[in-house]
C-alpha positions, 0 to 999 in steps of 0.5 A: 166227734161223730155222734152214735146213731141212737144219740143222733136220732134222739137229738135230730129226730125224736126231740125236734119231732115231739117239741114241734120243730117243723123246720128240722132238716130231717123233717123237711126231707121226710115231707112230714107235714104235707100231703099226709095220709090219714091214719091220724083222722081216727079218734082220739085225733079228730082234727086231721081228716081226708079233707085237708090238702095240706096239713098244719105245721107241727107247732099246731099239732097236739102231742098225740097227733105228732106221735101218730104221724111219727109212727106212721112214717117210721114203721117198717113196711112189711107185706101184709094181705090187704082187706078192702072195706065197704064203709056202708057195710063194714062187718060183711065186707071185712068178713068176706075179705078175711075169708079170702086170705089163706091161713098161712098169710093171715098169720102175718097180720093184715092191713085194710083199705077203705073204699074212697079213702086214700089212707095208708093203714099204719094202724088207724084205719084198722082200729076204726074198722074194728070200732065200727064193727063193734058198734054194728054188733052192739046196735043189733045191725049184724043179723048173726049176732044179738045184743041181749037184755043184759047188753052183751053180744052173743050169737043170734040163735035165729040167724040163718045157718052160715058157718062161714060168717062165724069162721070169719068172726073167729078170724076177726078175734084172732087178728085183734089179738095178733095185732093188739087191736081193741075190739070193743063190743060187749061180748058175753062171757060165753064167747070168751069161754069159747075162745079159751076152750072152756066148757059152757054151762046152762048158767052161762046161757041163762045169764044172757037174758038177765038184766040184774 
């Protein structure tokens, strides 16, 4: 009796994968554990990096690592505009790249490629980019934003007038929402009100300089 496709996938693909049976014929055909691109290098999966020419056998990988690899090789390859990221200047390279994409195309989502990094963006690289940008903003390294006394991030009133940067920031927020990506800067309540179209009060601005 021929097994149904869902049952076959469950028995021959998913279960061997999660249990670390790297000798499964399916995985041999997929070449799953060799010459792997490096979306798995991102935390919380610290073991796999671009320095590996050949990746460990599945039995040596953690559950989280195997799941990340599985997602990378099973997601449909849909076209998304690519943004090239300079790892030395992630915020501004990301901002300029986003502004080069048409409104129609950006609604499909994006993928990123990082300079001198052969990773295929299956989710890990773009998460790393947002994490790096959030840290830049939180550390006060992006001139158009300021980390205030209460450790929240808001627009820098002393920054040069460059509407395109703020437009690009809006696109970053939109991409994070669209693609379900964490943007972990400690943004002020005022920014969330702007995103939601809520009125901003004097008390909101006053709260930026409070430390209690």
